[in-house]
VONUBA-169033 format. One record per residue: residue number from 1; residue in three letters; x, y, z of N, C-alpha, C in turn. Coordinates in steps of 0.05 Angstrom, whole numbers, plus 5000, padded with zeros to 4 digits. Layout:
BEGIN
GUKE     k     r   n.xx   n.yy   n.zz   ca.xx   ca.yy   ca.zz   c.xx   c.yy   c.zz
GUKE   NUM   ALA      X      Y      Z       X       Y       Z      X      Y      Z
...
END
This chain:
BEGIN
GUKE     k     r   n.xx   n.yy   n.zz   ca.xx   ca.yy   ca.zz   c.xx   c.yy   c.zz
GUKE     1   UNK   6243   4759   4566    6232    4736    4552   6244   4710   4565
GUKE     2   UNK   6227   4692   4571    6235    4666    4581   6241   4648   4558
GUKE     3   UNK   6266   4642   4553    6275    4627    4530   6267   4597   4532
GUKE     4   UNK   6262   4588   4556    6252    4560    4559   6224   4558   4548
GUKE     5   UNK   6208   4578   4553    6180    4578    4543   6181   4580   4512
GUKE     6   UNK   6198   4598   4502    6200    4601    4473   6209   4574   4460
GUKE     7   UNK   6229   4561   4472    6239    4536    4462   6217   4515   4462
GUKE     8   UNK   6202   4513   4484    6180    4494    4486   6159   4499   4465
GUKE     9   UNK   6152   4524   4460    6131    4530    4440   6142   4526   4412
GUKE    10   UNK   6168   4531   4408    6180    4526    4382   6180   4496   4375
GUKE    11   UNK   6180   4480   4395    6180    4451    4391   6151   4441   4386
GUKE    12   UNK   6132   4453   4399    6104    4445    4396   6087   4470   4401
GUKE    13   UNK   6078   4482   4379    6063    4507    4381   6037   4505   4397
GUKE    14   UNK   6026   4482   4398    6001    4479    4413   6004   4483   4443
GUKE    15   UNK   6029   4483   4452    6034    4487    4481   6027   4516   4489
GUKE    16   UNK   6024   4533   4470    6017    4561    4477   5990   4563   4491
GUKE    17   UNK   5973   4543   4487    5947    4545    4499   5948   4543   4530
GUKE    18   UNK   5971   4533   4540    5974    4531    4569   5983   4557   4582
GUKE    19   UNK   5990   4576   4565    5998    4603    4575   5973   4621   4577
GUKE    20   UNK   5972   4636   4598    5950    4656    4599   5952   4675   4575
GUKE    21   UNK   5930   4684   4565    5929    4700    4541   5947   4725   4544
GUKE    22   UNK   5947   4737   4568    5963    4762    4571   5993   4757   4570
GUKE    23   UNK   6002   4732   4571    6031    4725    4569   6039   4717   4541
GUKE    24   UNK   6020   4715   4523    6025    4707    4495   6035   4732   4480
GUKE    25   UNK   6061   4733   4475    6073    4755    4461   6073   4750   4431
GUKE    26   UNK   6079   4770   4416    6081    4767    4386   6102   4746   4379
GUKE    27   UNK   6124   4746   4393    6146    4727    4388   6137   4698   4394
GUKE    28   UNK   6124   4695   4416    6114    4668    4423   6092   4658   4404
GUKE    29   UNK   6075   4676   4396    6054    4669    4377   6065   4662   4349
GUKE    30   UNK   6085   4676   4341    6098    4670    4315   6111   4642   4317
GUKE    31   UNK   6124   4636   4339    6137    4610    4343   6115   4588   4343
GUKE    32   UNK   6092   4594   4355    6071    4574    4356   6059   4569   4329
GUKE    33   UNK   6055   4590   4313    6044    4587    4286   6063   4572   4268
GUKE    34   UNK   6089   4577   4272    6109    4563    4255   6113   4534   4262
GUKE    35   UNK   6107   4526   4287    6113    4499    4295   6088   4481   4299
GUKE    36   UNK   6065   4493   4302    6041    4477    4307   6033   4462   4283
GUKE    37   UNK   6030   4436   4286    6020    4420    4264   5990   4422   4262
GUKE    38   UNK   5979   4422   4238    5950    4424    4235   5937   4400   4250
GUKE    39   UNK   5914   4406   4262    5898    4384    4275   5882   4370   4254
GUKE    40   UNK   5874   4346   4260    5858    4331    4241   5830   4343   4239
GUKE    41   UNK   5823   4358   4258    5796    4371    4259   5795   4395   4240
GUKE    42   UNK   5772   4399   4228    5769    4422    4210   5762   4447   4226
GUKE    43   UNK   5760   4444   4252    5750    4467    4268   5771   4480   4285
GUKE    44   UNK   5795   4469   4287    5815    4481    4304   5839   4489   4288
GUKE    45   UNK   5849   4513   4294    5874    4522    4283   5889   4537   4304
GUKE    46   UNK   5915   4537   4302    5932    4551    4322   5926   4581   4323
GUKE    47   UNK   5917   4592   4301    5912    4620    4299   5889   4628   4319
GUKE    48   UNK   5872   4610   4324    5850    4615    4343   5861   4622   4371
GUKE    49   UNK   5884   4611   4378    5896    4615    4404   5915   4639   4405
GUKE    50   UNK   5917   4653   4383    5933    4678    4383   5914   4701   4390
GUKE    51   UNK   5921   4717   4409    5904    4740    4416   5899   4757   4392
GUKE    52   UNK   5874   4766   4389    5866    4782    4365   5884   4806   4359
GUKE    53   UNK   5893   4821   4379    5910    4844    4372   5937   4835   4359
GUKE    54   UNK   5945   4810   4362    5970    4801    4351   5967   4787   4324
GUKE    55   UNK   5943   4785   4315    5938    4772    4289   5943   4792   4266
GUKE    56   UNK   5968   4794   4258    5975    4812    4237   5971   4798   4210
GUKE    57   UNK   5972   4813   4189    5970    4802    4162   5992   4782   4157
GUKE    58   UNK   6016   4789   4165    6039    4770    4161   6035   4744   4177
GUKE    59   UNK   6027   4746   4202    6023    4723    4218   6000   4705   4207
GUKE    60   UNK   5979   4718   4198    5956    4703    4187   5964   4689   4162
GUKE    61   UNK   5980   4702   4145    5990    4689    4121   6007   4665   4127
GUKE    62   UNK   6024   4667   4147    6040    4645    4156   6023   4622   4166
GUKE    63   UNK   6002   4629   4181    5984    4609    4192   5968   4594   4170
GUKE    64   UNK   5957   4608   4151    5941    4594    4130   5959   4579   4111
GUKE    65   UNK   5984   4587   4108    6003    4572    4091   6008   4544   4103
GUKE    66   UNK   6007   4542   4130    6012    4517    4143   5986   4501   4147
GUKE    67   UNK   5964   4516   4151    5939    4503    4157   5916   4520   4146
GUKE    68   UNK   5905   4512   4123    5885    4528    4110   5860   4533   4127
GUKE    69   UNK   5854   4515   4146    5830    4520    4162   5834   4544   4181
GUKE    70   UNK   5858   4554   4183    5863    4578    4200   5849   4602   4188
GUKE    71   UNK   5840   4600   4163    5828    4623    4150   5803   4633   4165
GUKE    72   UNK   5789   4616   4179    5765    4624    4193   5773   4641   4218
GUKE    73   UNK   5798   4641   4226    5807    4657    4249   5822   4683   4241
GUKE    74   UNK   5822   4688   4215    5835    4713    4205   5815   4736   4209
GUKE    75   UNK   5823   4757   4222    5805    4780    4226   5795   4791   4199
GUKE    76   UNK   5770   4799   4199    5757    4809    4174   5772   4834   4163
GUKE    77   UNK   5783   4850   4180    5795    4875    4171   5822   4870   4156
GUKE    78   UNK   5833   4846   4159    5858    4840    4144   5854   4817   4124
GUKE    79   UNK   5830   4807   4122    5824    4785    4104   5826   4795   4075
GUKE    80   UNK   5847   4786   4062    5853    4795    4034   5853   4771   4016
GUKE    81   UNK   5851   4776   3990    5850    4755    3970   5875   4737   3971
GUKE    82   UNK   5898   4749   3975    5923    4732    3975   5923   4713   3999
GUKE    83   UNK   5913   4721   4021    5911    4703    4044   5891   4680   4038
GUKE    84   UNK   5869   4687   4025    5849    4667    4018   5860   4647   3998
GUKE    85   UNK   5874   4657   3978    5886    4640    3958   5906   4620   3970
GUKE    86   UNK   5923   4630   3987    5942    4613    4001   5928   4592   4017
GUKE    87   UNK   5906   4599   4031    5891    4580    4047   5879   4558   4030
GUKE    88   UNK   5865   4565   4008    5852    4545    3992   5871   4527   3977
GUKE    89   UNK   5895   4537   3971    5915    4520    3958   5926   4500   3978
GUKE    90   UNK   5925   4508   4003    5934    4490    4025   5913   4470   4033
GUKE    91   UNK   5887   4479   4033    5865    4462    4042   5840   4471   4028
GUKE    92   UNK   5830   4454   4011    5807    4460    3994   5782   4470   4009
GUKE    93   UNK   5778   4458   4032    5753    4465    4048   5754   4494   4058
GUKE    94   UNK   5777   4506   4057    5778    4535    4066   5762   4552   4047
GUKE    95   UNK   5755   4543   4023    5739    4559    4005   5712   4566   4018
GUKE    96   UNK   5702   4549   4035    5677    4555    4049   5679   4578   4068
GUKE    97   UNK   5703   4586   4076    5708    4608    4094   5715   4634   4080
GUKE    98   UNK   5718   4632   4054    5725    4656    4038   5699   4672   4033
GUKE    99   UNK   5699   4698   4040    5675    4714    4035   5667   4713   4005
GUKE   100   UNK   5641   4712   4000    5632    4710    3972   5644   4730   3953
GUKE   101   UNK   5648   4755   3963    5658    4776    3945   5687   4770   3937
GUKE   102   UNK   5701   4753   3951    5729    4746    3944   5731   4720   3928
GUKE   103   UNK   5710   4705   3926    5710    4680    3911   5710   4686   3881
GUKE   104   UNK   5733   4682   3868    5734    4687    3840   5743   4660   3826
GUKE   105   UNK   5746   4662   3800    5752    4638    3785   5778   4625   3794
GUKE   106   UNK   5799   4641   3798    5825    4630    3806   5824   4616   3833
GUKE   107   UNK   5811   4628   3853    5808    4616    3879   5792   4590   3878
GUKE   108   UNK   5770   4591   3864    5753    4567    3862   5768   4544   3848
GUKE   109   UNK   5782   4551   3827    5797    4531    3812   5819   4519   3829
GUKE   110   UNK   5833   4535   3844    5854    4525    3862   5843   4506   3882
GUKE   111   UNK   5820   4512   3894    5808    4494    3913   5800   4468   3900
GUKE   112   UNK   5789   4469   3876    5779    4445    3863   5802   4428   3854
GUKE   113   UNK   5825   4440   3848    5849    4424    3841   5857   4406   3865
GUKE   114   UNK   5852   4416   3889    5858    4401    3913   5838   4379   3917
GUKE   115   UNK   5812   4385   3913    5791    4366    3917   5765   4377   3903
GUKE   116   UNK   5754   4361   3886    5730    4369    3871   5706   4375   3889
GUKE   117   UNK   5706   4365   3914    5684    4371    3932   5682   4401   3937
GUKE   118   UNK   5703   4416   3931    5702    4445    3935   5681   4458   3917
GUKE   119   UNK   5671   4443   3897    5651    4454    3879   5626   4463   3895
GUKE   120   UNK   5622   4452   3918    5599    4460    3935   5601   4489   3944
GUKE   121   UNK   5625   4500   3944    5628    4528    3954   5632   4548   3931
GUKE   122   UNK   5630   4539   3906    5634    4556    3883   5608   4570   3877
GUKE   123   UNK   5608   4597   3875    5583    4611    3867   5574   4601   3840
GUKE   124   UNK   5547   4599   3837    5535    4588    3813   5545   4602   3787
GUKE   125   UNK   5549   4628   3789    5558    4643    3765   5585   4635   3756
GUKE   126   UNK   5601   4622   3773    5628    4613    3765   5630   4584   3757
GUKE   127   UNK   5608   4570   3759    5609    4541    3752   5607   4539   3721
GUKE   128   UNK   5629   4529   3710    5631    4525    3681   5636   4496   3675
GUKE   129   UNK   5631   4488   3650    5637    4460    3644   5666   4452   3650
GUKE   130   UNK   5685   4470   3644    5713    4464    3650   5718   4459   3680
GUKE   131   UNK   5705   4475   3697    5708    4472    3725   5695   4446   3735
GUKE   132   UNK   5672   4439   3723    5659    4414    3729   5676   4390   3723
GUKE   133   UNK   5689   4390   3699    5706    4367    3692   5730   4365   3711
GUKE   134   UNK   5741   4388   3719    5763    4388    3738   5754   4377   3765
GUKE   135   UNK   5731   4384   3773    5720    4375    3799   5716   4344   3798
GUKE   136   UNK   5704   4335   3777    5697    4306    3775   5722   4289   3772
GUKE   137   UNK   5743   4301   3761    5768    4286    3758   5780   4279   3786
GUKE   138   UNK   5778   4297   3805    5790    4291    3831   5769   4280   3851
GUKE   139   UNK   5743   4284   3846    5723    4274    3864   5697   4269   3848
GUKE   140   UNK   5694   4245   3837    5670    4240    3821   5643   4244   3836
GUKE   141   UNK   5644   4241   3862    5619    4245    3878   5612   4275   3879
GUKE   142   UNK   5629   4292   3869    5622    4321    3868   5600   4326   3848
GUKE   143   UNK   5591   4305   3834    5568    4308    3816   5544   4319   3830
GUKE   144   UNK   5542   4313   3856    5520    4324    3872   5519   4354   3873
GUKE   145   UNK   5542   4367   3868    5544    4396    3870   5542   4410   3842
GUKE   146   UNK   5540   4393   3821    5538    4404    3794   5508   4412   3791
GUKE   147   UNK   5504   4437   3782    5476    4445    3777   5462   4425   3759
GUKE   148   UNK   5437   4419   3765    5422    4398    3751   5422   4403   3721
GUKE   149   UNK   5419   4428   3713    5418    4433    3684   5444   4428   3670
GUKE   150   UNK   5466   4425   3685    5492    4419    3673   5500   4389   3676
GUKE   151   UNK   5483   4373   3688    5488    4345    3690   5480   4330   3665
GUKE   152   UNK   5496   4333   3645    5491    4320    3619   5497   4290   3621
GUKE   153   UNK   5489   4276   3601    5494    4247    3600   5524   4242   3601
GUKE   154   UNK   5539   4258   3586    5568    4255    3585   5581   4260   3612
GUKE   155   UNK   5572   4281   3625    5583    4288    3652   5576   4266   3672
GUKE   156   UNK   5552   4257   3672    5543    4236    3691   5557   4209   3686
GUKE   157   UNK   5560   4202   3661    5574    4177    3654   5603   4179   3663
GUKE   158   UNK   5616   4201   3658    5644    4205    3667   5646   4201   3697
GUKE   159   UNK   5629   4215   3712    5630    4214    3741   5625   4185   3751
GUKE   160   UNK   5605   4172   3740    5599    4145    3749   5621   4125   3743
GUKE   161   UNK   5634   4128   3720    5656    4110    3713   5681   4114   3730
GUKE   162   UNK   5684   4138   3740    5708    4144    3757   5703   4139   3786
GUKE   163   UNK   5678   4132   3793    5671    4129    3821   5667   4100   3829
GUKE   164   UNK   5689   4088   3840    5687    4060    3847   5667   4054   3870
GUKE   165   UNK   5661   4074   3886    5642    4070    3909   5614   4072   3899
GUKE   166   UNK   5609   4083   3876    5582    4086    3865   5566   4109   3876
GUKE   167   UNK   5579   4127   3890    5564    4149    3903   5553   4169   3882
GUKE   168   UNK   5567   4172   3860    5559    4192    3840   5532   4184   3827
GUKE   169   UNK   5527   4158   3825    5503    4148    3812   5477   4159   3824
GUKE   170   UNK   5478   4165   3850    5454    4176    3864   5446   4203   3854
GUKE   171   UNK   5464   4217   3840    5459    4244    3832   5455   4247   3802
GUKE   172   UNK   5450   4225   3788    5445    4225    3760   5415   4231   3757
GUKE   173   UNK   5407   4252   3742    5379    4259    3739   5364   4236   3724
GUKE   174   UNK   5338   4234   3729    5321    4213    3717   5322   4214   3687
GUKE   175   UNK   5321   4238   3675    5320    4240    3646   5347   4230   3634
GUKE   176   UNK   5369   4233   3648    5394    4222    3639   5394   4192   3642
GUKE   177   UNK   5384   4182   3663    5382    4153    3667   5365   4140   3645
GUKE   178   UNK   5343   4153   3638    5326    4143    3617   5340   4141   3591
GUKE   179   UNK   5358   4159   3585    5374    4158    3560   5391   4133   3559
GUKE   180   UNK   5402   4125   3583    5419    4102    3585   5403   4076   3583
GUKE   181   UNK   5379   4077   3594    5362    4052    3596   5347   4046   3571
GUKE   182   UNK   5340   4067   3556    5323    4062    3532   5339   4067   3508
END
């Protein structure tokens, strides 16, 4: 093992991309996952640069704990609920990468606590008034993802009052607007 390479990757995990894939060992990949800072992009994670045979459950858990968008690079055969929950607690948008069969009330609620926009990824059967209120509290513009039949006057008024940019108002149904106007 070249300790200079290990030291370099331990300082900046993204440097692993300069190594040929056949030289990326489990030890180097672990150091990369531990040290790589998440990118501002939603599409890149350090786990993508780890060779697939080295993507163990433990390494994937470590990766999603640091960067929730790494969830999309977790192999399907080791994708488990605990990895998904860790990812969505770290980054709400990871809920979109969780297989539908694993999206449950706890996972969806954890994502919405991070950002109400996660409501867009919640299966309709799990959308409850309590979840809607939680979503609107952190992101009033999430009103657009509230099923129309649940956009009551109270819900719409709450979203509009909490939204200084006025984005939520675009999603108030006409029949609710009429109640306010007449």
